[in-house]
C-alpha positions as CSV (number, residue, x, y, z in Angstrom):
1,M,0.0,-0.8,-60.4
2,R,-0.3,2.5,-58.4
3,K,-4.1,2.0,-58.3
4,S,-3.7,-1.6,-57.1
5,G,-1.3,-0.4,-54.4
6,R,-3.7,2.3,-53.3
7,R,-6.5,-0.3,-53.1
8,R,-4.3,-2.5,-50.8
9,I,-3.6,0.5,-48.6
10,W,-7.2,1.5,-48.3
11,S,-8.2,-2.0,-47.6
12,G,-5.7,-1.9,-44.7
13,V,-7.3,1.3,-43.4
14,L,-10.7,-0.2,-43.5
15,A,-9.4,-3.3,-41.7
16,C,-7.9,-1.2,-39.0
17,L,-11.2,0.7,-38.5
18,V,-13.2,-2.5,-38.3
19,L,-10.8,-3.9,-35.8
20,A,-10.8,-0.9,-33.6
21,L,-14.6,-0.6,-33.6
22,G,-14.9,-4.4,-33.0
23,L,-12.6,-4.2,-30.0
24,A,-14.6,-1.3,-28.5
25,A,-17.8,-3.3,-28.8
26,L,-16.3,-6.4,-27.4
27,L,-14.6,-4.7,-24.4
28,G,-17.3,-2.3,-23.5
29,P,-17.3,0.7,-21.2
30,G,-14.5,0.8,-18.7
31,A,-12.2,-1.5,-20.5
32,A,-9.9,1.3,-21.7
33,L,-9.0,2.1,-18.0
34,G,-8.9,-1.6,-16.9
35,E,-11.6,-1.0,-14.2
36,E,-14.7,-2.9,-13.2
37,A,-18.0,-1.4,-14.1
38,S,-19.4,0.8,-11.3
39,P,-22.7,-0.2,-9.4
40,A,-24.6,2.5,-11.3
41,A,-27.5,0.9,-12.9
42,G,-28.7,1.5,-16.4
43,A,-32.1,2.8,-17.2
44,G,-34.8,0.6,-15.6
45,E,-32.2,-1.5,-13.6
46,K,-32.1,-1.7,-9.8
47,V,-29.4,-0.1,-7.7
48,V,-28.4,-2.8,-5.2
49,L,-26.2,-2.4,-2.2
50,K,-24.8,-5.6,-0.7
51,I,-23.7,-5.7,2.9
52,G,-21.9,-8.7,4.5
53,W,-22.1,-9.5,8.2
54,M,-21.3,-12.2,10.6
55,G,-24.2,-13.9,12.4
56,D,-27.8,-14.1,11.4
57,I,-30.9,-12.3,12.7
58,D,-33.2,-14.2,15.1
59,N,-36.7,-12.9,14.4
60,L,-38.5,-10.4,12.2
61,N,-40.9,-9.6,15.0
62,P,-39.6,-6.5,16.9
63,L,-41.4,-7.6,20.0
64,I,-39.4,-10.8,20.0
65,G,-36.0,-10.3,18.3
66,W,-32.9,-10.0,20.5
67,T,-29.8,-10.2,18.3
68,N,-27.7,-7.1,17.5
69,N,-28.0,-7.5,13.8
70,V,-31.8,-7.7,13.7
71,Y,-32.1,-4.2,15.2
72,E,-30.5,-2.8,12.1
73,I,-33.3,-4.4,10.1
74,Y,-35.9,-3.0,12.5
75,A,-34.4,0.5,12.1
76,Q,-35.0,0.4,8.3
77,E,-38.4,-1.3,8.5
78,Y,-40.0,0.8,11.3
79,L,-39.9,4.4,12.2
80,L,-39.2,5.2,15.8
81,M,-41.6,7.4,17.7
82,V,-38.9,10.1,17.8
83,G,-36.1,9.9,15.3
84,R,-32.3,10.5,15.7
85,N,-30.0,12.9,13.8
86,W,-27.4,10.9,12.0
87,E,-24.6,13.4,12.7
88,T,-25.3,14.4,16.3
89,N,-27.4,11.4,17.5
90,K,-29.8,13.9,19.1
91,P,-33.6,13.7,18.8
92,D,-35.0,15.1,15.5
93,D,-38.0,14.9,13.2
94,S,-36.9,11.9,11.2
95,G,-39.3,9.5,13.1
96,I,-43.0,9.5,13.6
97,A,-43.0,12.8,15.5
98,K,-42.3,16.1,13.8
99,S,-42.4,18.3,16.9
100,W,-43.3,18.1,20.6
101,E,-43.9,20.0,23.8
102,V,-44.2,19.0,27.4
103,S,-46.3,20.5,30.2
104,D,-44.6,22.4,33.0
105,D,-45.0,19.5,35.4
106,G,-43.5,17.1,32.9
107,L,-46.5,14.8,33.0
108,V,-48.1,15.4,29.6
109,W,-46.3,15.4,26.2
110,T,-48.0,16.5,23.1
111,F,-46.6,15.3,19.8
112,T,-47.4,16.5,16.3
113,M,-46.7,13.9,13.6
114,N,-45.1,14.2,10.1
115,E,-47.6,14.5,7.3
116,G,-48.0,12.1,4.4
117,M,-46.7,9.0,6.2
118,T,-48.1,5.6,5.1
119,W,-47.5,2.0,5.9
120,H,-45.9,-0.2,3.3
121,D,-49.3,-1.5,2.3
122,G,-50.4,2.1,1.6
123,E,-52.6,2.6,4.7
124,P,-52.1,6.0,6.3
125,I,-50.2,6.2,9.6
126,T,-52.2,8.0,12.2
127,A,-52.1,8.9,15.9
128,D,-54.3,5.8,16.5
129,D,-51.3,3.6,15.5
130,V,-49.1,5.4,17.9
131,A,-51.6,5.2,20.8
132,F,-52.2,1.5,20.0
133,T,-48.4,0.7,20.1
134,Y,-47.8,2.4,23.5
135,N,-51.0,1.1,25.1
136,F,-50.6,-2.4,23.8
137,I,-47.1,-2.5,25.5
138,I,-48.4,-1.0,28.7
139,E,-51.6,-3.0,29.1
140,N,-50.1,-6.3,28.2
141,E,-46.7,-5.8,29.8
142,I,-44.8,-6.7,26.7
143,A,-41.4,-7.9,28.1
144,A,-39.1,-6.4,25.5
145,Y,-40.4,-2.8,26.1
146,I,-42.3,-2.6,29.3
147,S,-39.3,-1.3,31.3
148,F,-38.9,1.5,28.9
149,V,-42.4,2.9,29.3
150,A,-42.2,3.0,33.1
151,G,-44.0,6.1,34.2
152,I,-46.2,6.4,31.2
153,N,-49.9,5.9,32.1
154,H,-51.4,5.9,28.6
155,V,-51.4,7.5,25.2
156,E,-54.4,9.0,23.5
157,A,-55.0,10.3,19.9
158,V,-56.1,13.9,19.7
159,D,-56.6,13.9,16.0
160,D,-55.1,12.0,13.0
161,L,-51.7,13.7,13.4
162,T,-51.6,14.6,17.1
163,Y,-51.3,12.4,20.2
164,K,-50.7,12.9,23.9
165,V,-48.5,10.8,26.2
166,V,-49.9,11.0,29.8
167,C,-47.4,10.1,32.5
168,D,-47.7,9.3,36.2
169,K,-44.3,10.9,36.8
170,P,-41.8,12.7,34.5
171,V,-40.1,10.4,32.0
172,A,-36.6,11.6,31.2
173,T,-36.2,9.1,28.3
174,M,-39.3,10.2,26.4
175,L,-37.4,11.5,23.3
176,T,-34.8,8.8,23.2
177,L,-36.9,5.7,23.7
178,W,-36.2,2.9,21.2
179,I,-39.8,2.0,20.5
180,P,-41.0,1.3,16.9
181,C,-44.5,2.3,15.8
182,L,-46.6,-0.7,14.8
183,P,-49.6,-0.7,12.4
184,E,-52.8,-1.3,14.4
185,H,-54.6,-2.8,11.4
186,I,-52.2,-5.7,11.6
187,W,-51.0,-6.1,15.1
188,G,-54.4,-5.2,16.6
189,K,-55.8,-8.4,15.4
190,M,-53.6,-10.5,17.6
191,T,-53.6,-11.4,21.3
192,A,-50.6,-10.2,23.4
193,K,-49.3,-13.8,23.5
194,E,-49.4,-14.1,19.7
195,A,-47.8,-10.7,19.1
196,S,-45.0,-11.2,21.6
197,Q,-44.3,-14.9,21.5
198,T,-45.5,-16.7,18.3
199,F,-46.0,-14.2,15.5
200,Q,-43.1,-14.5,13.1
201,N,-43.9,-11.3,11.1
202,P,-43.2,-13.0,7.7
203,A,-41.9,-11.1,4.7
204,P,-43.1,-8.9,3.2
205,C,-43.3,-7.1,6.5
206,I,-45.5,-4.0,6.9
207,G,-43.6,-1.2,8.4
208,S,-43.2,2.5,7.8
209,G,-39.4,3.0,7.2
210,P,-37.6,3.8,4.0
211,Y,-37.0,0.0,3.3
212,Q,-39.3,-3.0,3.5
213,V,-38.2,-6.6,4.2
214,V,-39.4,-8.6,1.2
215,E,-37.4,-11.8,1.5
216,W,-35.5,-13.7,4.3
217,K,-33.5,-16.9,3.8
218,K,-32.2,-17.8,7.2
219,E,-28.4,-18.2,7.4
220,R,-28.1,-16.9,3.8
221,Y,-29.4,-13.4,3.3
222,L,-32.2,-10.8,3.9
223,R,-33.4,-8.6,1.2
224,M,-35.1,-5.1,1.6
225,E,-36.6,-3.0,-1.1
226,A,-36.9,0.8,-1.0
227,Y,-40.4,2.0,-0.3
228,D,-41.8,4.2,-3.0
229,G,-44.2,5.9,-0.6
230,Y,-41.6,6.9,2.0
231,H,-42.6,10.3,3.2
232,R,-39.1,11.7,2.9
233,G,-38.7,10.5,-0.7
234,K,-37.7,7.1,-2.1
235,P,-34.0,6.3,-1.4
236,T,-31.5,6.2,-4.2
237,V,-30.5,2.6,-3.4
238,D,-33.4,0.5,-4.6
239,E,-32.5,-2.7,-2.7
240,I,-30.3,-3.7,0.2
241,M,-29.0,-7.3,0.6
242,F,-27.7,-8.3,4.0
243,V,-25.5,-11.4,3.3
244,V,-24.8,-13.8,6.1
245,Y,-21.2,-15.2,6.4
246,Q,-20.0,-18.0,8.6
247,N,-16.4,-17.2,7.8
248,G,-15.1,-13.6,8.2
249,D,-12.1,-14.1,5.9
250,T,-14.4,-15.2,3.1
251,M,-16.5,-12.1,3.6
252,V,-13.4,-9.9,3.4
253,Q,-12.3,-11.6,0.1
254,D,-15.7,-11.0,-1.3
255,L,-15.5,-7.3,-0.4
256,K,-12.1,-7.0,-2.2
257,A,-13.5,-8.8,-5.2
258,G,-16.5,-6.5,-5.4
259,T,-19.1,-9.3,-4.7
260,I,-20.3,-7.2,-1.7
261,D,-20.1,-3.5,-1.2
262,A,-19.6,-3.3,2.6
263,A,-18.6,-5.6,5.4
264,Y,-19.4,-5.5,9.1
265,L,-17.6,-7.2,12.1
266,F,-14.9,-8.9,10.0
267,P,-11.9,-10.5,11.7
268,P,-9.6,-7.9,13.4
269,A,-6.6,-9.4,11.6
270,Q,-8.1,-8.2,8.3
271,F,-8.4,-4.6,9.4
272,D,-5.0,-3.3,8.4
273,P,-4.9,-5.2,5.0
274,L,-8.4,-3.8,4.2
275,K,-7.3,-0.3,5.2
276,A,-4.4,-0.5,2.8
277,T,-6.6,-1.7,-0.1
278,E,-7.2,1.0,-2.7
279,G,-10.9,1.8,-3.2
280,I,-11.9,0.5,0.3
281,E,-12.3,2.5,3.5
282,A,-11.9,0.6,6.8
283,I,-12.9,2.2,10.1
284,E,-13.1,1.2,13.7
285,F,-15.2,2.8,16.4
286,S,-17.1,2.2,19.7
287,W,-20.9,2.2,19.5
288,F,-22.5,1.9,23.0
289,N,-21.3,-1.7,23.1
290,W,-19.4,-3.9,25.5
291,D,-18.3,-7.5,25.9
292,Y,-18.7,-9.1,29.3
293,V,-18.9,-12.1,31.6
294,G,-22.2,-12.8,33.2
295,F,-22.9,-14.8,36.3
296,N,-26.1,-16.7,37.5
297,C,-27.0,-14.6,40.5
298,Y,-30.5,-15.9,41.0
299,E,-31.6,-16.3,44.6
300,G,-34.6,-18.4,43.7
301,E,-34.7,-21.9,42.3
302,S,-31.7,-22.2,40.0
303,K,-29.5,-24.8,38.4
304,G,-26.5,-22.5,38.6
305,H,-23.6,-23.2,40.8
306,P,-24.6,-21.8,44.3
307,V,-21.1,-20.4,44.8
308,L,-21.9,-17.7,42.3
309,R,-24.5,-16.1,44.7
310,D,-21.5,-14.9,46.7
311,K,-20.3,-11.5,45.3
312,D,-16.8,-12.0,46.8
313,F,-16.4,-15.1,44.8
314,R,-17.5,-13.3,41.6
315,A,-15.3,-10.3,42.3
316,A,-12.3,-12.7,42.9
317,L,-12.8,-14.2,39.5
318,E,-12.6,-10.7,38.0
319,Y,-9.2,-10.1,39.6
320,A,-8.0,-13.2,37.8
321,V,-8.7,-11.7,34.3
322,D,-6.0,-9.8,32.4
323,R,-7.9,-7.3,30.3
324,D,-4.8,-5.9,28.6
325,K,-3.6,-9.3,27.4
326,M,-7.2,-10.1,26.3
327,V,-7.2,-7.0,24.1
328,Q,-4.1,-8.1,22.3
329,L,-4.6,-11.9,22.1
330,A,-8.4,-12.2,21.7
331,Y,-9.1,-8.9,19.8
332,G,-5.9,-8.2,18.0
333,G,-5.6,-4.8,19.6
334,H,-9.0,-3.6,18.3
335,A,-10.7,-3.1,21.7
336,W,-10.4,-1.0,24.9
337,P,-10.3,-2.5,28.4
338,G,-13.7,-2.0,30.0
339,Y,-15.2,-1.9,33.5
340,S,-18.8,-0.7,33.1
341,F,-21.5,-0.6,30.4
342,M,-20.8,3.0,29.3
343,P,-17.8,3.2,26.9
344,P,-15.9,6.5,26.6
345,N,-16.2,8.7,23.6
346,N,-19.9,7.8,22.9
347,W,-21.7,10.6,24.7
348,S,-21.2,14.3,25.2
349,D,-23.0,17.1,27.0
350,P,-23.3,15.2,29.3
351,D,-21.0,12.3,29.2
352,Y,-22.4,9.2,31.0
353,A,-19.2,7.1,30.9
354,W,-17.9,5.9,34.3
355,A,-14.9,3.9,35.4
356,P,-13.7,2.9,38.9
357,S,-10.8,4.7,40.4
358,E,-7.4,3.0,40.3
359,A,-7.8,1.9,43.9
360,E,-11.3,0.5,43.2
361,A,-10.5,-1.2,39.8
362,R,-10.3,-5.0,39.9
363,N,-7.3,-5.1,37.6
364,Y,-5.4,-8.4,37.0
365,D,-4.0,-9.6,40.3
366,P,-4.1,-13.4,40.7
367,E,-2.6,-13.2,44.2
368,Q,-5.5,-10.9,45.2
369,A,-7.9,-13.3,43.7
370,Q,-6.5,-16.2,45.6
371,A,-6.5,-14.2,48.9
372,M,-10.1,-13.3,48.4
373,L,-11.1,-16.9,47.7
374,D,-9.2,-18.1,50.8
375,E,-10.8,-15.5,53.0
376,A,-14.3,-16.4,51.7
377,G,-13.7,-20.0,52.7
378,Y,-13.1,-21.5,49.2
379,K,-9.9,-23.5,49.9
380,D,-8.1,-26.4,48.3
381,T,-8.2,-28.8,51.3
382,D,-7.0,-31.9,49.5
383,G,-4.2,-30.3,47.5
384,D,-5.4,-31.3,44.1
385,G,-5.3,-27.7,42.8
386,I,-9.1,-27.2,42.8
387,R,-10.9,-25.3,45.5
388,E,-14.0,-26.7,47.2
389,Y,-17.5,-25.6,48.2
390,K,-19.1,-27.7,50.9
391,G,-16.5,-30.4,50.4
392,K,-16.9,-30.7,46.6
393,P,-14.5,-29.3,43.9
394,I,-15.8,-26.1,42.4
395,K,-16.4,-26.5,38.7
396,I,-17.9,-23.7,36.7
397,R,-19.6,-24.0,33.3
398,L,-18.3,-21.2,31.1
399,W,-19.9,-20.6,27.7
400,A,-18.6,-18.6,24.7
401,P,-20.9,-17.7,21.8
402,A,-20.4,-19.5,18.6
403,E,-21.1,-16.3,16.7
404,S,-18.0,-14.5,18.1
405,P,-14.4,-15.9,17.4
406,E,-13.1,-13.1,19.7
407,S,-15.2,-14.2,22.6
408,Q,-14.1,-17.8,22.1
409,R,-10.5,-16.8,22.2
410,A,-11.3,-14.7,25.4
411,G,-13.1,-17.7,26.9
412,K,-9.9,-19.9,26.5
413,L,-7.9,-17.2,28.2
414,I,-10.4,-16.8,31.1
415,A,-10.6,-20.6,31.6
416,G,-6.9,-20.7,32.0
417,W,-6.7,-17.8,34.4
418,W,-9.5,-19.1,36.6
419,K,-7.9,-22.6,36.7
420,G,-4.7,-20.8,37.8
421,V,-6.4,-19.5,40.9
422,G,-8.0,-22.9,41.7
423,V,-11.4,-22.8,40.0
424,D,-12.1,-25.6,37.6
425,V,-13.8,-24.6,34.3
426,A,-15.8,-26.5,31.7
427,L,-15.5,-24.3,28.7
428,S,-17.8,-24.8,25.8
429,V,-18.9,-23.0,22.7
430,Q,-22.7,-22.5,22.4
431,D,-25.0,-20.9,19.8
432,E,-27.4,-18.2,20.9
433,G,-30.3,-20.7,21.0
434,V,-28.7,-22.5,23.9
435,Y,-28.1,-19.1,25.6
436,F,-31.8,-18.2,25.3
437,D,-33.1,-21.6,26.4
438,N,-30.9,-21.8,29.5
439,L,-30.7,-18.2,30.7
440,W,-34.5,-18.1,30.5
441,A,-35.2,-21.7,31.4
442,Y,-38.5,-22.8,33.0
443,E,-39.8,-25.9,34.6
444,G,-43.5,-25.6,34.0
445,D,-44.3,-22.1,34.9
446,T,-41.4,-21.8,37.3
447,F,-38.3,-19.8,36.3
448,V,-35.3,-22.0,36.8
449,P,-32.2,-20.5,35.1
450,D,-29.7,-23.2,34.1
451,F,-26.2,-21.8,33.6
452,D,-23.2,-20.7,35.6
453,A,-21.1,-18.1,33.6
454,Y,-21.0,-17.0,30.0
455,L,-19.3,-14.5,27.7
456,W,-21.6,-12.4,25.5
457,N,-21.8,-8.9,24.0
458,W,-24.3,-6.1,24.1
459,D,-25.0,-3.2,21.8
460,G,-26.6,-0.8,24.3
461,Y,-29.2,1.9,23.6
462,A,-28.2,5.4,22.8
463,D,-29.9,6.4,26.0
464,P,-27.8,4.9,28.8
465,G,-30.7,4.8,31.2
466,Q,-32.5,2.5,28.8
467,S,-29.6,0.1,28.9
468,L,-29.2,0.1,32.7
469,T,-33.0,-0.3,33.4
470,C,-32.6,-3.8,31.8
471,Y,-30.8,-4.9,35.0
472,T,-33.4,-3.9,37.5
473,T,-35.2,-6.5,39.7
474,A,-38.4,-6.0,37.6
475,Q,-36.5,-7.3,34.6
476,I,-35.7,-10.7,36.0
477,E,-37.1,-13.2,33.5
478,G,-36.8,-10.4,31.0
479,W,-33.7,-8.4,30.0
480,N,-32.0,-9.1,33.3
481,E,-29.8,-12.0,32.2
482,Y,-28.0,-12.3,35.5
483,A,-31.3,-12.6,37.4
484,W,-29.7,-10.1,39.8
485,S,-31.5,-8.0,42.3
486,N,-30.1,-4.9,44.1
487,E,-32.4,-2.4,46.0
488,E,-30.0,0.5,45.7
489,F,-29.7,0.0,41.9
490,D,-33.5,-0.1,41.6
491,R,-33.8,3.1,43.6
492,L,-31.3,4.9,41.5
493,D,-33.0,3.7,38.4
494,S,-36.3,5.2,39.5
495,L,-34.5,8.5,40.1
496,Q,-32.7,8.7,36.8
497,A,-35.8,7.8,34.9
498,A,-37.7,10.8,36.3
499,E,-34.9,13.3,36.3
500,M,-35.4,15.9,33.6
501,D,-32.1,17.8,34.3
502,P,-29.5,16.0,32.0
503,N,-26.6,16.7,34.3
504,A,-28.3,15.5,37.5
505,R,-29.5,12.5,35.6
506,A,-26.0,11.7,34.5
507,E,-24.9,11.5,38.1
508,Y,-27.6,9.0,38.9
509,I,-26.5,6.9,36.0
510,K,-22.9,7.0,37.1
511,Q,-23.9,5.9,40.6
512,M,-25.8,3.0,39.1
513,Q,-22.7,1.8,37.3
514,A,-20.7,2.1,40.5
515,V,-23.3,0.0,42.4
516,M,-23.3,-2.7,39.7
517,Y,-19.5,-2.7,39.6
518,E,-19.4,-3.2,43.4
519,D,-21.8,-6.1,43.5
520,C,-20.3,-7.7,40.4
521,P,-23.2,-9.7,38.9
522,G,-21.1,-9.8,35.8
523,F,-18.2,-7.7,34.6
524,T,-17.3,-5.9,31.4
525,T,-14.1,-7.3,29.9
526,V,-13.5,-5.0,27.0
527,F,-15.2,-2.4,24.7
528,P,-14.6,-4.1,21.4
529,L,-14.3,-1.7,18.5
530,K,-16.8,-2.2,15.7
531,L,-15.1,-2.8,12.4
532,E,-16.7,-1.6,9.1
533,A,-15.3,-1.5,5.6
534,Y,-17.0,-0.2,2.5
535,R,-16.1,0.5,-1.2
536,T,-15.4,4.1,-1.9
537,D,-14.5,3.4,-5.6
538,K,-18.1,2.4,-6.3
539,W,-20.2,4.3,-3.8
540,E,-20.2,7.8,-2.4
541,G,-22.1,9.5,0.4
542,W,-20.6,7.5,3.3
543,T,-20.7,9.7,6.4
544,R,-19.7,8.7,9.9
545,C,-22.4,9.3,12.5
546,N,-22.3,10.6,16.1
547,S,-20.0,13.6,15.4
548,G,-17.7,11.4,13.4
549,N,-17.1,8.9,16.2
550,G,-19.5,6.2,14.9
551,G,-20.0,4.1,11.9
552,A,-20.7,4.9,8.3
553,F,-23.7,2.6,7.7
554,L,-24.9,0.5,10.6
555,S,-26.6,2.3,13.4
556,A,-29.6,0.3,14.6
557,S,-31.5,3.5,15.2
558,M,-31.3,5.8,12.3
559,P,-32.4,5.0,8.7
560,L,-30.6,7.8,7.1
561,P,-27.4,6.2,5.8
562,Y,-28.9,4.0,3.1
563,S,-30.9,6.9,1.9
564,Q,-27.8,9.1,1.3
565,I,-25.4,6.5,-0.1
566,T,-25.4,6.7,-3.9
567,P,-23.5,4.9,-6.7
568,K,-20.7,6.6,-8.4
569,L,-21.7,7.5,-11.9
570,A,-18.6,9.4,-12.9
571,E,-16.4,6.3,-13.2
572,T,-18.5,4.6,-15.8
573,E,-19.1,7.8,-17.8
574,E,-15.4,8.7,-17.7
575,S,-14.4,5.2,-18.7
576,S,-16.8,5.2,-21.6
577,L,-15.6,8.6,-22.8
578,G,-12.0,7.6,-22.4
579,L,-12.6,4.5,-24.5
580,W,-14.2,6.4,-27.4
581,V,-11.6,9.1,-27.2
582,A,-8.9,6.4,-27.5
583,I,-10.7,4.9,-30.5
584,V,-11.0,8.2,-32.3
585,V,-7.4,9.1,-31.7
586,G,-6.4,5.6,-32.9
587,V,-8.4,6.0,-36.1
588,V,-6.9,9.4,-36.8
589,V,-3.4,8.1,-36.3
590,V,-4.1,5.2,-38.7
591,V,-5.5,7.5,-41.3
592,L,-2.6,9.9,-41.1
593,I,-0.1,7.0,-41.4
594,V,-2.0,5.7,-44.5
595,L,-2.0,9.2,-46.1
596,F,1.7,9.5,-45.4
597,L,2.4,6.2,-47.2
598,I,0.2,7.2,-50.2
599,L,1.9,10.5,-50.6
600,R,5.3,8.9,-50.2
601,S,4.5,6.1,-52.7
602,R,3.3,8.8,-55.2
603,R,6.6,10.7,-54.9
604,S,8.9,7.7,-55.0
605,A,7.3,5.4,-57.5
606,P,9.1,5.0,-60.9
607,A,7.5,6.4,-64.0
608,M,5.6,3.8,-65.9
609,E,5.1,3.8,-69.6
610,E,1.7,4.0,-70.9
């Protein structure tokens, strides 16, 4: 009987061991701590980073694309002529150029390129590619970039890794120009019209950056793969997926569930809940960006309301806008009231930000708005509550972009405020295709802009002069959406573009902002804060740029962040170790209990006769 009892006990021991090992195999690593598996890939598996954002990109061709999101793609696909330091946002050697020097008269720049750079198809990158890119823009007046190369006569290759930029006058923006280098062996086969109007640059795109666009499903996602031949070494993240969302709340829920790893431009109402979520970091910051109302100021043939050619009428409408209320009601408090294109806290040494004095600022004052409209002759003569222009009621078309819920809320507020001072408003929500087709409308070869007023948003360039140059007379039919012309603004732009002293240049740039504010071709409503959130429980290496004032992953000018973000390995390893430690401890406990029972049964069992 004792032997039979021992057999039953040892059978129980074996059953416990089998059960413990079976549970370990079934639950797998991480189950012991109740955690999801980390994104760390196993041997031979891809490390994939998934980023969600609102709005799609418009075109993979960097000579055509306009939307804010697409510039993030360009920054990973193409190296800029001169790179930017992630932490300081100052020029560095992370682009095409490794070093540079300029002649005493500021007219000849000599650049030495980084060694070992190749295009995504394996072809070497040489000074001929750089010269081709610059000269193609200059000779063909490529609209997207021609204003940025003003003052540059031509570029010539000295040898494979050296090129010279020859200028007609000093070019202050030389080291901060946002110009991607293009492969001559691909783009050189096209005419200027093909390259800047019809070429879609289908995936896989041939660029030079750390990542290559390999797949694009419009309104769904864009996929980029790490380039093995990247001259600074292949990034740790093998693949980036930019996932397009139509609903910001859905995007946030996917971030919380781990379906995506980071989110950009989510609804402001979700910021505080995300910030309180364990394992997720949520940040807000200004990034050279502004939201604004633009007016049709074109003095030529136009389908815009003629009353908008009067700057007093435009300025009166700005007095009717309550920026503080807009910040709270349209942006949930995640914005700063704004007056010009240069938000504070974005630049240092020197600071280019400008704002009107308290006496000059057109702050919310509906009585002042009505007084200005009366004085300018726009009165309500029939008492119906709507002012008239040449005997007809004034009705302004106001558009809000479909891609921005915040702008739509702001549009409703503005429409109400303008109606309150006697200007009728037809508010509508339009997608960006309508914006493009009507702001740059043509009848045959004649430019005939067909709009009145609109809300939109800009992400400006890191160099403020490059942003302001977009609104010169020369850029009408190009970047100058307002089709606005001002001689003093153009004069100051020429001065800032050639001023090599940073502090003197900053003064010109501030004067340009003052001139634009005075003439009011449009007005900045707010500086909306960019909202980013990313998982810190699965990934590490997130570092905020621009001296800690910028974002942690989107920059549209610097490819570094996706090269430095890495999956957390420790969680999986610790989870697995913890599981097996728990199994061993459990087995030991079971064995000790069994041994105790055996010994006890041996001592207490009655003697049995043979």
